[in-house]
LUMPAMAR-735950 format. One record per atom (N, C-alpha, C, O, CB): x, y, z. Coordinates in pm, whole numbers, plus 50000, padded with zeros to 5 digits. Last residue first. Glycine has a CB too. Layout:
XYZ
...
This chain:
727049222418853
726769236018805
728009244818819
727969256618784
725579242118882
727729198918970
727769199318823
727579213318768
727889216018652
726719190218767
727249199719236
728609203219194
728749203419041
729789207618990
729599193319253
724739189319260
724869203919265
726269208219221
726429219419172
724589209019406
725419161819258
724649167719147
724809182819144
724999188619037
723159164019159
726649158119503
727409155819380
726719162219259
727379167319169
727599140819357
724409164019666
725629172119675
726479170619549
726969180519494
726459168119798
722699143019589
722329157019565
723539166019569
723679174819484
721299161619668
724079120719677
723819122219534
723449136719501
723839141819396
722699112719490
723999125019952
725289124919883
725109126819733
725899133719669
726039111719912
721219122719997
721909135420025
723249136019952
723599146419895
722139137020178
719619105619719
720189106219854
720889119619872
721129126919776
721179094519879
716639112919540
718099112319543
718559112719688
717949119419771
718729124019461
713729106319348
714399106119478
715909105319458
716389098019371
713899094319565
712909111619085
711979113919195
712669114419330
712259121919418
710919103119197
714579129818834
714589118318924
713729121119047
713819131919106
716039114818967
714689153718700
713539145018675
713459133118769
712409126918783
713569140018533
717059165718788
715799173118793
714599163618787
713629165318859
715719183218678
719009146918739
718819151818877
717539159618894
716989160119004
719969160318918
718829144718464
718429133218547
718199137518691
717309132318758
719489122118540
719909169618394
718509166718366
718019155118452
716919155618507
718299163418217
722539165318475
721759176118535
720259173518514
719459175018605
722159189818475
723299144718305
723239142118449
722429153018521
721709150118617
724669141418507
723249158818065
722339147618084
722189144318233
721089141618280
722839135218007
725329176718110
723969181818096
722919170818112
721839173218166
723799188617961
727539159118115
727169166918234
725739171618226
724999170718324
728109178918251
727479150317849
727299140717958
726889147718087
726019142918160
728589132617980
727979174717720
726719167717696
726429157617807
725299156317853
726759160717560
730559180317812
729459189517841
728119182517827
727239184017911
729519201817748
731929158817694
731829159417840
730729169117883
730029166517981
733169163617903
731769166117427
731119153717471
730949153417622
729949148417673
731929141417424
731139201817418
731989190017410
731199177717451
730089178717503
733239191717499
729659227317245
729399216817343
730349205117319
730359199217211
727939212117335
730089244817039
730329249617175
730129239217282
730389241917399
729459261017203
727489233116820
728759239816845
728869244716989
727869248217053
728939251716749
725769210716719
725819215616857
727169222016888
727919216916971
725539204116956
725969202316459
724669207116506
724709213116645
723759219916686
723679195816503
728329210016227
728199204816364
726929210816422
726809223016432
729459208416452
729679204315906
728569209415987
728529202216121
728669190016128
727229207715914
731989213115662
731759205215785
730699212015870
730799223915901
733069203315866
733529210815351
732369216015424
732159207115546
732139194815533
731079216515334
736079200115291
735589212015221
734459218815298
734429231015310
735109208215080
738799189415474
737339188515461
736799201415402
737029212315455
736679185515597
741819174315378
741099186815406
739599184915383
739199179215281
741639198415318
742989144315525
742259150515414
741669163915457
741059164615564
741149141015363
746099129515619
744909137315652
744319143915529
745039148515440
745239147815758
748469117315574
747279110315526
745999118315550
744929114215507
747159096715591
750299133915696
750449131115553
749179125015495
748859127315378
751629121815529
749459133015965
749309145415889
749429143015738
748719149415661
750369155515933
750149106216030
748769110816036
748569123315950
747619124015872
748359113716180
752979106716003
752149097315925
750709102215918
750109102315811
752199083115986
753689125116198
753979127816057
753089119415967
752529124215868
755459125116026
752839110616419
752199123416388
752489127616245
751619133216178
752659134216485
754589088416406
753139086516401
752439099416361
751539099216278
752609081516536
757079100316437
756749093616311
755239091716296
754689093316187
757459080016303
756759110116700
757009119216590
756659112916456
756019119216371
758449123716590
756219086316862
755309097716852
755529106316728
754569109616659
755439106116973
756029056216870
757039064416805
756339077416765
755909079116651
757689057116679
753629046016942
754489050717051
755699058416998
756309066117071
754949038917135
752529035716713
752119049216753
752949054716868
752969066916889
750649049216793
754979012216710
754039018916621
753749033216663
754609041916652
752749011016615
755038993317005
755719004016931
754719010916839
753669015316887
756918998416850
752688965716979
753778972917043
754418982916947
754348981316826
754828963117095
750788951616831
750328961516928
751438970016989
751158980617045
749588954717037
752008933716646
750788940816610
750398952116706
749728961516663
749668931116603
754558926116707
753448917916754
752118925316743
751218923116824
753688913516897
755588958616663
756028945216703
754828937916761
754168942816852
757208945916807
755528982316386
755018976516510
755708963216539
756348957416451
753488974416502
756699011916229
756808997416248
756338993016386
756678999016488
758258993016227
754329035516109
755519032616188
755529018016235
754499012616275
755599042016309
752909028415785
752719030815928
754009027716005
754709018215970
751539022215983
753019022415513
753889032715566
753809035115715
754559043315767
753599045015499
749729011515461
751049013515402
751789024915472
751239035815488
750929016415251
748028996615739
748119006315632
749559008415587
750489007215667
747519019515676
748008981715961
747748974515837
747758983815715
747518979515603
746398967315846
748158998816169
749428992816126
749248984416001
750228980315940
750018984316237
745569005916237
746259014016138
747609008316095
748149012615993
746459027816191
744708985216426
743998988516302
744938994816199
745078989816088
742838997916331
746658981916626
745868970516578
745248973316442
745248964716354
744778967116679
747549008116681
748408998716609
747618987116550
747868982916437
749488993316702
745429018716826
745799024616699
746589014816616
746359013216496
746599037516720
745659001717048
744469001216966
744689007516829
744219002316728
743319008017036
748099009517156
747948995717108
746738994317016
746768986716919
747828986017225
747539034917246
748419033317130
748289019317071
748359017616949
749879036017170
745719046617433
745369034417357
746229033117232
745709030317124
743879034517318
746979068017576
745979059317638
745749046217564
745609035717628
744679066517648
748859082317431
749089080017574
748159069517633
748519062817730
748929092917650
747759083317174
749099077817195
749289073817340
749829063117369
750159088117153
745269095717221
745329081917174
746689075717200
746779064117242
744999081317026
746139121017309
745189113117388
745269098417350
745339089717436
743749118417369
747689130117096
748329127017224
747439118317311
747919109217379
748679139917299
745669134416905
746689124116882
747379120217012
747619108417037
747739129216781
744289154917041
743589142716998
744589131416978
744379120317026
742779145216868
746159175017059
745689168717183
744979155617154
745069146117233
744759178217259
746389180216782
747559176416860
747139169416989
747709159017024
748419188716891
743849188116711
744359175516658
745569170816738
745749158816759
744729177116510
742089200717004
742929202216885
743369188616835
743289178616907
744159211116916
738679192817109
740059197017127
740789198216995
740199197016887
740789187317217
736669164417023
736869176817097
738349179917112
739179170817127
736199175917235
735649151716698
736269150516829
736449164316892
736379174516824
737629143416818
734689130016455
734379143216509
734769142816656
734279134416732
732839147116489
736299111716186
735799113416324
735469127916350
735909136916278
736829108316426
737189086215961
736639099515982
736069100416122
735429091016171
735549102815876
739239068315746
738839070115885
738359084415900
739039093715857
740019066915984
739209046915471
738979060515519
738619059815666
737789051615707
737869067715437
741369025415291
740459027615403
740409042415436
741409049415430
740899019415527
741739004114999
742029016015079
741039016815194
740009010115195
741979028914992
740918980214897
742308984014875
742718995714963
743888997214997
742538987414729
738268972414907
739108970215025
740608972114997
741448966215064
738868956215080
737178982514673
737308968114691
738328964614800
739128955314786
737708961614559
737279010814745
737949004914628
738248990014647
739398985614640
739249012314598
737329012115105
737089017914974
737789009714867
738759002614894
737559032514970
735969008615432
736759003215323
736339009715191
735169012515169
736608987815315
735959030015708
735249026115586
736239020615483
737239027115451
734469038115527
735189037516031
736259031615950
735569025615827
734689017115841
737089020516032
734159065716228
733879054416139
735149050316065
736049058416042
732759058116037
732719083316507
733869079116426
733439067516338
732489060316370
735079075216515
731589110016718
731309099416622
732599095916549
733469104416530
730189103716522
732949122116942
731489122016928
731049110416837
730229102116876
730999135516871
735589117817166
735089115117031
733559114817033
732959108017116
735669101816977
736659119717420
736509132117344
735909130117205
735729139917132
737839138817331
737479099417584
736129104617604
735799116517515
734749122817533
735939108417747
739259069517595
739139082417528
737689087217533
736789079917492
739639081617381
739589043917679
739819054517778
739669068517719
739939078417787
741199053117839
737209030217481
738239025817577
738439037117679
737529039717758
739599022217505
735419056717434
735959046217351
737239041817417
738259048817410
736189051117203
732529068917611
733979067017598
734279055417503
733509045817491
734619064417735
729729071517631
730599082717665
732089080617650
732859089917674
730349086517800
728579045417584
728099054617688
729199064217730
729559065017848
727589046717810
729509025117432
728419033117375
727809042717477
726699047617460
727339024017320
731279000917425
731709015017430
730649023817365
730869029417257
733079016917361
729528977917392
730278980717514
730598995517526
730229002017624
731578972517516
728158975317151
727568969417270
728308972817401
727748970917509
727538954617254
729488989116946
728028987916942
727448983717076
726358988017112
727618978016835
732148987016995
731569000416993
730038999916995
729389009217042
732039007916868
732418958916980
732668965817108
732058979717108
731518984017210
734168966717135
731798953916710
731018947716816
731178955416947
730208958117017
731438932916834
733798968216580
732408972316562
731498966216669
730538972516712
731918968616423
736028953016654
735888966716701
734438971316690
733918977716782
736798976116620
735538929416511
735558929216658
735358943216714
734608945216810
736878923316710
735748940216254
734528932916293
734418932216445
733338934216501
734538918616233
738328949316257
737248959216252
735898952816286
735018959316342
737178965816114
739658924616260
739818933916372
738708944416373
738218948016480
741178940716365
738868913216012
738538906616139
738598916416255
737698916616340
739488894916164
739958931915832
738518928815830
738098922615963
737078926516020
738188919115713
742678929915895
741948942315924
740448940015924
739728945616008
742318953015823
743218903715809
743498907815948
742678920015984
742068920616091
744988910615968
742608905315542
741748897215628
741998900215776
741078899315857
741978882515601
744688923015459
743278926215436
742378918315531
741498924115593
742908923215291
747048910415528
746698923015594
745218926215577
744578931315668
747568934515539
746748887215359
747008886115502
746588898715574
745838898015672
748498883315528
746448893915092
745268889715166
745498889315317
744548890915394
744818876215119
748258923214975
748118909215014
746898906415099
746378915215167
749338904815087
749688954915074
749268945014975
749138930915035
749818927415131
750248944714859
748198976215317
749378968915272
748928957615180
747908951215205
750198963515393
745799000015203
746158988515287
747428982215231
747688982815111
744988978115292
746229035315165
746169021915108
746469011415215
747269013615306
747149020514992
744179061115320
745429054615283
745199040715229
744119035015245
746369054115401
743009090715483
742829080015386
744179073915354
745209080615361
742139085215257
741189108615733
742459103915677
742189092015587
741259084215611
743479100215789
739739135615909
739589125115809
740949121415753
741769130215728
738639129415696
738039153016161
739279146916115
738949136216012
737979128716027
740099140916233
736749182916313
736609171316226
737989165916190
738969173216189
735809174916098
736239194916652
736879194816521
736479182416442
735939172816498
738409195516535
734999216716904
734959203716836
735549205216697
735379215516631
733509198216829
735159242516974
735739233017068
735789219017010
736519210317058
734939232817199
736079258716663
735119255616769
735819246116866
736959242016841
733789249416711
738079260916489
737109271916486
736049270016594
735199278816614
736459272916348
740019240716456
740019249116576
739159261816564
739489272116622
741429253016609
740809239116099
740629233716234
740509244716339
740859256216315
741789224416269
741569248015856
740199243315868
739859238616009
738719234516034
739959232115772
744239253415870
743339264715849
741879260915872
741049269415903
743519270315708
745359228315874
745279235616001
744339247515990
743699251416089
746679240416044
745329221815606
744399214715694
744269221915828
743199221615890
744859200215716
747299240815519
745949240615463
744969233615555
743879238715580
745949233915325
749589234615661
748969247815680
747529247815630
746649254015690
749789258715607
750099209115557
749829210815701
749129224115727
748179224715805
751149210015782
750589215515288
749469206715323
749099208515470
747919209415504
749819191915295
752909230915313
751689237015257
750469228815293
749419234315326
751809238415104
754719212215412
754329223615496
753059230215445
752219234515524
755459233915502
754359177415395
754519189815320
753959201615401
752839200915452
753809188815184
755639159115680
754629162415580
754899175815514
755579184515570
753239162515643
758579140315709
757909152615750
756889156515643
757249157215525
758939164115774
757829105415639
758649117515634
757879129515687
756669128815706
759139120215491
757149077215671
756619087815757
757549099815758
758029103915864
756409082615901
757019047115606
756989058815518
756339070115597
755129072215589
756219056015383
758639016815654
758049028415720
758119040015621
759159042515559
758789031915854
758038985515492
758718998515498
757929008715579
756709009215571
758959003815356
758118953215636
757278964415591
758028977615600
758608980715704
755988965115674
759738934315757
760038938315620
759248950515573
759678957415480
759758926815528
758848928816008
760278931515993
760598937215855
761608944115838
761078918716015
756168923415960
756518935116040
757998938816023
758338950616024
756208932516188
756308899315817
755888911615750
756298924015828
756718933915769
754388911515728
757158882016017
757928883015893
757568896015820
758448902815767
757658870715801
755128884916205
756478889716236
757328891016110
758138900216099
757148880316335
752908873316064
752898887216109
754308892516129
754658903116078
752088888616238
753648846716031
753398855115914
753458869915949
753988878115874
752038851815853
753798839716302
754978838616216
754818847416093
755738854716056
755208823916174
751168844016381
752248851716443
753528851116360
754248861016351
752508846616584
749758825416222
749508839716208
750668847916263
751108857516200
748218843416279
750708801716329
751028804916190
750838819916166
751658826316100
750128796616092
749578803316586
751038802916569
751468806416427
752468813316407
751578789116605
746708805016513
747418816116578
748938815016568
749578825316544
747018816716723
745378782916414
746008791916317
746918802216384
747808807716318
744958799016236
744358770816639
745278763316553
746048772516460
747218770216431
744508752816472
742708791516730
743818787016813
744838779316730
746048780816749
743308778416930
740858793016521
741698804616550
742908800616635
744008805816615
740888815316622
739648768016543
740388771216422
741338783116446
742468783216397
739428774316307
738398770216797
739388759616770
740248762616647
741448760116649
738688746316750
736718794316756
737848793916850
738838782716821
740038785316820
737338792516991
734438795216608
735708796616536
736928794516625
738048793016575
735778810316474
732498793216802
732578782716700
733918783116626
734448772716586
731428784116601
733018817116937
733158804317007
733298792916907
734138784016925
731938801817100
732368835316737
733748834516787
734008821516861
735078815516850
734058846416878
729628830916716
730498827616602
731948826516645
732688818016595
730348838216493
728878840616968
728618826716933
729508822316817
730068811316819
727128824716896
729598867916951
730288858917044
730088844217011
731018836217023
729808861517185
727718874616733
729178876116719
729928867416820
730818860016780
729588890916737
725088868916833
725648862016718
727158862816707
727808852916674
725058867316595
724418885917042
724558871417067
725348864716955
726168855916980
723168864817080
724358910716927
725078909117054
725308894417088
726288891017154
724318915817167
722698906116706
724118909216685
724918906816812
726028901416807
724288923816639
720268902016834
720838891416752
722328893616728
723118884116730
720098890516618
719978927316952
720088915317036
720728903916957
721608896917008
718698911117088
719788943316722
720858945616819
721068933416909
722208929716938
720528957816905
717518934216593
718818933216526
719958934516626
720978927616615
718948943916418
715628941016793
715808927016751
717168925216686
717888915816719
714688922616655
715898968916805
716138960716923
716418946216886
717328939916940
714948961417018
715108976016545
716478978516588
716818970016709
717918964416717
716688993516620
712418968416553
713318962016455
714778963916495
715588954816480
713068967616314
711388985616748
711448971316774
712428964316679
713168955416720
710058965116762
712899016116844
712279008116737
712468993216760
713578988716789
712859012016600
712179028717163
713209022617079
712539014216971
711689005917003
714179014017163
710119057717191
710309043217210
711389038117115
711499042517000
708979035517186
711799088917264
710869080917183
711099066117212
712199062417253
711039083917032
712119105717580
712699097917468
711619090017395
710669085117455
713789088417519
710299136217639
710589122417676
711189114917556
710799117517442
709319115317726
711609168817639
710849158617570
711259144717616
712449141917631
711019159917419
711439195917792
712179183617819
711359172017763
710519166317832
712449181817973
711729230317748
711089218017702
711999206317732
713189206617701
710759218617551
711029263017867
711889251117866
711069239217817
709869238317843
712479248318008
708969280717833
710339285717811
711379274617813
712499276517766
710689296017916
706409273517894
706869271117758
708269276317729
708699276317614
705929277317664
705489273918147
705409286518073
705889285017929
705779294417850
706229297318144
706099248518229
704679251918212
704509264818133
703519266518061
704009253218348
708879251818244
708309242218149
706849245518122
706399245318007
708449227918204
709159270118449
709649273618316
709069264418209
708789268718097
711179273018312
708079255118662
707449267718622
707869271818481
707039276318402
707819278918721
709889233718672
708459231218649
707759243818600
706959243418507
707779226218779
712229247618732
712119240718603
710659237718571
710229239118456
712949227518604
711599256518994
711899266218888
711729259818750
711129265918660
713349271718904
711369232119125
710189240819114
710389251219004
709459254318930
709919247819249
713999223719107
712959215919041
711679224319025
711009223518922
712659203019121
715209243119266
715569242219125
714529234219047
714219237618933
716939235819109
714079237119512
713799250019450
714129249819301
713409255719220
714609261019520
715129211519557
713689213419550
713339226519480
712419227119399
713069213119690
717859217419571
717349209219461
715849211019445
715349212019333
717669194419484
717879232319808
718329238319682
717789230419563
717309236319466
719869238919677
717079213619996
716199225019969
716569231819837
715699236419763
716249235020084
719339197319983
718029192019944
717049203219915
716269202319820
717469182920054
721479215020065
721449208719933
720069203919891
719649206119777
722399197119930
720149244120251
720889231720233
720729225720095
719929230720015
720469221720336
720569280220231
719779267920243
720639255720214
721729256920158
718569268220148
721949303620177
721409301820310
720609289020330
720009287220436
720559313220344
722659305019914
723739303820012
723219300620151
723949295420235
724559316620016
720349310019778
720819296119781
721939294219883
722139283119932
721299291819642
720209338019815
719159329419868
719649315019880
719389308419981
717899330019778
722469346819676
722349349319820
721309340119883
721519334919992
721979364019845
721929339319408
723049333419482
722909335219632
723199325919708
724359339619436
720119343419204
719619341319341
720689335319431
720389327119519
718369332219339
721449345418965
720559356419003
720089355419148
719699365519208
719359356718911
722769320818957
723539333218965
722689344819014
723139353119093
724139336518829
720599303318933
721479302519050
722279315319067
722449320119179
722429290519038
719649311218681
718789312418799
719619312018928
719359319719020
717729301118801
721809304218518
721379318318527
720529320618652
720689330718721
720589322318401
721789276418555
722969284318595
722589299018612
722999305518708
724109282818491
719279270118445
719549267518587
720739275618637
720699281018747
719799252618609
719649277418177
718599283818256
718849282018406
718659291318484
717219278218219
721719260218099
721909274718093
720889282018181
721229291518251
721799279717948
720459235118132
721619238618213
721839253718216
722119259418321
722869231518161
718439237417935
718119235218077
719259239418165
719059246518264
717769220618102
719919239417702
719079250717742
718689249617890
718629259617960
717809251417655
721049213817705
721919225517712
721139237817756
721629245817836
722589228017576
718759198417677
719519197417801
720519208817816
720819213017928
720259184017807
717969205717419
717089208317533
717859207917664
717619216117753
715939198217536
720169196917267
719809211117269
718919214417388
719089224917450
719099215117140
720149169317315
721339177317342
720979192017356
721439198717449
722379175517230
717589162017222
717929160617363
719129169317399
719119175917503
718219146017396
717889167616947
716879174717026
717199173917175
717089183817247
715489168916999
719869149216879
720139163516866
719159171416951
719549180917020
720059168016717
719879122217125
719499128617000
719929143316998
720299149117100
717989127516979
721329094617242
721259109017273
721049116617142
721949117317058
722569113917345
721629068617157
720319072817203
720199087617236
719099092617257
719939065017321
724919063517257
723809058317178
722479062517238
722219060317356
723879043117168
727379083917261
726289080717354
725069076417273
724299084717226
725939092917445
729319081917053
729699085017190
728629080717290
728939074617392
729969099817204
729609056216827
728729066916872
729029069517019
728999060217100
727209063316850
731469042716561
731399045716705
730469057616727
730529067616655
732819048816763
731879015116335
731449028716365
731299030316515
731039020716588
730119031916293
733268996216067
733068998016211
732699012616233
733139021416160
734358994116294
732818997515802
733198984415856
733078984516008
732818974216070
734648980715814
730029016815683
731269015515760
731539001015798
730608993315824
731199024115886
728929016815338
728699014315481
730019013215556
731019009015499
727869001415501
728459038615097
729589030815147
729379028615298
729629037715377
730959038115119
726289043814818
726519043614963
727709034514998
727909024114936
725249038915038
725399045514565
726779049814589
727109050214738
728099056314779
727019063514527
722759038314579
723649030014497
725119033214523
725989024714504
723339031914349
721769059614727
721839046414790
722749037014712
723449028714772
720449040314800
721909079914533
722649081114659
722829067514725
723919064214773
721929090714755
720119069114345
721519071414309
722389072514435
723469066714441
721669084214223
717729069414486
718269056514442
719749057914406
720539048914433
717479051114322
717449097214514
717599088814632
718199075214595
719069070114665
716249086814702
717179105514241
718299110014324
718509100914444
719649097214473
718059124214370
716569092913946
716079090914083
717219093914178
718129085714195
715529076414104
717459118613701
717299105113753
716729104813893
716429115313952
718619098013752
718089142713589
716679139113590
716429124913642
715329119713629
716099140513452
720849145213597
720039154513677
718579150613686
717889154713780
720149168213621
722969118313648
722019124713557
721039133013639
720479128313737
721259114113471
726309108113687
725129114313749
724269120813642
724769128013556
725549124813856
728659097513584
727449089513576
726209095713637
725159089313641
727679076813640
730869114513802
730679105713688
729329098413698
728919093913804
731829095513680
729919146913931
730409133113945
730079124813822
729129127713748
729819126614071
728719170913938
730149171113905
730749157013908
731959155313889
730909180114003
726249167414035
726349168513890
727809169013844
728089167513725
725609181013841
726329169114307
726719156314248
726689156414095
727069146514032
725809145414300
725479196214343
726789191614387
727209179014312
728319178414258
726779188814538
722909196614230
723919206214185
725319201414221
726239202214140
723659220114248
721609177114380
721799175014237
722879184314183
723689180214099
720469177214161
721609189814631
722339177214613
722599174514465
723689170214428
721559165514675
719919211614572
721309213814611
722159201314593
723299202214547
721379218314754
717519198314515
718139206714413
719619209114444
720459208814355
717409220214401
716879185214758
717239177614639
717949185914534
718889181114471
716009171714579
716139191415012
717339198014958
717819190914832
719019190614803
718459198115064
713809177415072
713909191415112
715099198815054
715099211115048
713959192115259
714089151614966
712819158714950
712989173714973
712379181814904
711779153015045
716649144415048
716349145514905
715089153614882
715029161714789
716199131514843
716239143815326
717209153115268
716929155215119
716969166515070
718629148015288
714449122715350
714039136115391
714949146615329
714479157115285
714049137315545
716139102215262
714889104815192
714369118815224
713909125915135
713829094215229
718129103415456
718469106715318
717209109615236
717219118515151
719269095315254
716619094815681
717199108215678
717519112415535
717219123615495
718479108915764
715969068915610
714889078615630
715439092815624
714799101815568
714189076215765
718539058115602
717719058215480
716589068315492
716279075515397
717139044215452
719299060215868
720019068215769
719209069015639
719209079315573
721409062215742
716979061916135
717449054916016
718139064415919
717639075315890
716289047915946
718049081416421
717149072816348
717789066816225
719019066616213
715929080516308
720119109516378
719229102116466
718259093916381
717719098816282
718459111516561
723309107816205
721959112816228
721229104216330
721659093216364
721179113216096
726189118216037
725659110316148
724319116216188
724199128416203
726659110016270
727749116615707
727199123015826
726649112915925
726639100915900
726119132715788
729219125415391
728979116415503
728459124015624
728689135915640
730249108815539
730219124115071
729269131315156
728899121715268
728319111115243
727989136115076
732999126714858
732299119214964
731429128715044
731829139815079
733319112015057
734229123814536
733549132514631
732809123914731
732079114714693
732579142314559
737459113014418
736029111214443
735519121514542
736279127114621
735749097014494
739849105614170
739429114114281
737919113114296
737189112514197
739869128814258
740219070814080
739869084714049
739619092614177
739229086914279
738629085413956
742929048514084
741659052814143
741439067514112
742369075614118
741639050214296
745029026514045
744369034913946
742979038513997
741979032413959
744279027713808
747789025014267
746379021914238
745789031714139
746009043814148
745559021914367
751019018314139
750149028214202
748689025014168
748379022614052
750519042514157
752138984014149
751858996814084
750949005714168
750209001114255
751228994513948
754538971114387
753258970014316
752928983714257
753378993914309
752108965014411
756718972414552
756898966714419
755608964514344
755588956914247
757618953914430
756338985514783
756148971014789
756338964414652
756138952314638
754748967814843
756489011514711
757609006314790
757518991214806
758508984714839
757639012914928
754079018014605
755089013114511
756339008114584
757159001114524
755479024114411
752609029714800
752479015214787
753499009514688
753768997514689
751059011614741
752949057114776
753689050014880
753669034914858
754629028014893
753099053215017
751319069914596
752589064514544
753329056114648
754249048814613
753479075914497
749209079914752
748989068114667
750299061814619
750369049614602
748139072014548
748999101214924
750029091114953
749909078814864
750449068314898
749929086815099
746939118914895
748279123714860
749369113214877
750539115814847
748619135714945
743849112814763
744859106614848
746259111314809
746719108014700
744769091214840
741079127514776
742269129714694
743469125314775
744049133314849
742399144714648
738089129214816
739009118214845
740149118714745
740189111414646
738269104414840
736769158014948
737289151914827
738309141314865
739269144014937
737919162614733
733889160215150
735339159515142
735729153015010
735069143514965
735939151615262
731379173415347
731789170215211
733309170615207
733929180015255
731159180215107
729589162815642
730739168815573
730779164715427
730279154115388
732059164815643
727829165315952
727869162115810
729099168715750
729599178715801
726569166815737
726249156116261
727409160916186
727239157216039
726579147316006
728729154916242
723409153116331
724459157116426
725629163616353
725979175116380
724949144916506
720129157416235
721499156516185
722499161716288
722439173316328
721639164416055
717519161816290
718049148716328
719519147116290
720099136416310
717219137616263
716709186016191
716829184716336
717329171116382
717539169116502
715509187516399
717739205715953
717499191315970
717769187716115
718929186416157
718399182815873
718509231315923
717069228815921
716719214115943
715539210515951
716479233415790
721249232515904
720629236216031
719139233816037
718559234216145
720889250416059
721909227215635
722029216715736
721259219915864
720669210915926
723489214515770
720839235015354
720739242015484
720719232015600
719669228715655
719459250715488
722569233015080
722029223315176
721989230115313
723019230915380
722909210015181
722449258914946
722559246114876
722019234714961
721099227614919
724019243314838
722359281615102
721289279615003
721329265914936
720339261814876
721379290314897
722979277115457
723389280115320
722309275815220
721459267415251
724719273115287
722759276515728
721549279715651
721899282915506
721189290615440
720799291515716
725259272615832
724269261815851
722979264215776
722169255015761
723959260115997
728129277815678
726899285315699
725789274915712
725399268915612
726609295515581
731119265515834
729969264015746
728899274215779
728769278715893
729399249915757
734409270415834
733229275115908
732019275115815
731909283615726
733459289415968
736509263315672
736389256715801
735159260515881
734889254615986
737589259615882
736719294115509
737229280415517
737139274815659
737639280915754
738669279815469
733539310415573
734959311115543
735499296915555
734789288315608
735729321215638
730939302415547
731219316615573
732659319615535
732969329915474
730949320115722
730189278515287
730909282715407
730899297915422
730869305315323
732339277615402
729169272315048
728399267715163
729019272315295
728449270115401
728279252615161
730949279214855
729839288514878
728979284614997
728159292515044
728979289414753
732599257114840
733089268814914
731969278714942
732019285915041
734199275814836
731229240214668
731259237014811
731709249114893
731239251015005
732189225114837
731799253214423
730429252014472
730399249514622
729639255814695
729689240614398
734589250114410
733999263514412
732569263314465
732169272114542
734039269714273
734809222414396
735389229614511
734779243614524
734489248314634
736939230614496
733629218214150
732929213514269
733509220014394
732779222814489
733009198114280
735559230613980
734169235213983
733459230814110
732759238814173
733409229813861
737879215914019
737849230114057
736429235214069
736129243314157
738629238413955
736969190613915
737399192414054
737319207014098
736749210014203
738829187314072
736369184613658
735309191013737
735729193813880
734939198813959
734079182313738
737899169513477
738009184113475
736919191213557
736589202713527
737949188913333
735719141713476
736969147813431
736849163113429
735839168713386
737349142613291
733819136713779
733939137013633
735229144413596
735749152313674
732709143813568
734729118314070
734509131014001
734619129113850
735419121113801
735509141514049
732989090414208
734159096014140
733819108914067
732739110114008
734759085814043
731289091314518
731159090714372
732409096914309
732839107614352
729869098014324
729759080614812
731029082814745
730839081214595
730299071114550
732119073214797
728099087015108
727929085714964
729269089214899
729839099714928
726769094814910
727099075315415
728259079915338
728009076715191
727749065315154
729579073215388
725659076915741
725529075715596
726809080915531
727489089615585
724279083515544
724579061916045
725629068515968
725319066915820
724779056615778
727029062716003
722529066216341
722949059416219
723989067916146
724239079416181
721739056516127
721339060216676
721969068516575
722459059916458
722759048116474
723139076516636
718099053116827
719499050016795
720019059116684
719249064816608
719659035316754
716139066317065
716339067216921
717799064316890
718669072316925
715929081316867
714239051217320
715549055517274
715589055717121
715119046317056
716649046417329
C-alpha cells in the first residue's frame, strides 16, 4: 500500500505584486475554474502521483470581525498558498516537482517576500511549509494509478457487456463472471488493460502509524484523571463564552458569492477553501488544538475507508493553523455542489462542524459546543460563504469520478481478481455494472 501525503507552502506576497501573481496564475487555466493540466508553468498532468493541487491567495475578507471582541485587527499580509495531495512522501513529491517544474515555481513565488531566484528552491519550499493540524484521506492507499486503471477496467467491462448483451442474457451469474474474467485476462495480455499490484507499504510509515495508533490512546488514558477534574471548569468557561460570543453571519457580498460560484461546478468534484480568525484567548486555542488532535487520530485510523463519519463525498480535507495559531484554513475536495456539501454536513454531522468551527470568530452560536450552531442553516451558510476563498488554480487528476465511483471501481476489480466468490457475492458484484 502506498499511503497518501499532503503538502502546503505559504508565503506572504511582496508589496504591489498581487495583480501580477493573479495574472500569472490565470495563464494556467483554460478559463476561470478550469485548469489546463498541461500548462507551461506547472504541467500538473505529468505528475502521476498528484491527486489534487491548488494555488489560492489567502486574502481574508473577514479580518475586521475580530474587532467585535475589542481586540485590534490582525496585522497579517496577503499570502500565496500552494497545496496538494499526493501518493507517497510529500517531500519526495516536492523534490520531483522542483526538478521537473522548477522554473515555473520560481516564476510564481518570485512574487513573494524574501524569495530569491537563485536560491535553493526546495529548501525554500520546505521552510515555508505549513503542516496540517488534521487531515483526511477518503481511501488510504488508493493511488492515482490505481484510480485510473480501475476506471479503465470498468469502462472496458461495461463496453464488453453492452456489445454482448444477448449472450450474457442467456447465462447465469457465475458463468457471466467467468466470461468477464476471461475477457480481462485477454485484454491484459494484449496490453490494452493494466492492473498493477499495490506497492509494499513503506516500513517507516508502518512503524510511525502503529506508534501513533497506540500513543494517542495511551496519552489520553494518562490524561484522563486531569481531564475529568478539569471538565466541570471547562464547561463553565465554555458556557460563559458561548453566551457572550458575537454571531457575525450577515448576508455575504453578492459580488463575492458570484465570483466563487464562477469557479465551481465545472466537474462532478469541486474544491473548497475557507479562512478565518480563531476567537481570542488561550481557551479557544487550546480547545481547538485538542479537538483537531483527536480528529486527526480518527481520520488516520478509523475514517480512512470511504467516509468521514456519515459523509462519503470528500476526497481529501485538511485543517491548518496559520499565523501562530491566530487563524485557521480549511481546504477540501468534494463531490457535488457546495450547497449539497453544506446540506450533507448540516443534516449528518452538524455537531462535528460545531466542535471545530465554533472556535472561529462569528460562528453561529452553539450550546455546549455541539448543539445548534450549524443547525441554524441560513446563518451557517452565510458564515461559510463569507469566509470562502476563491481558488486561482485547481487541478484534479481524476475528473468525472466521484468518491463513490472510485469505491465501486475498486469493488469491480476485486471481483475480477478474487479467486472465489459465493453466488450471492457474484450477484451483488454484477449489480455494480
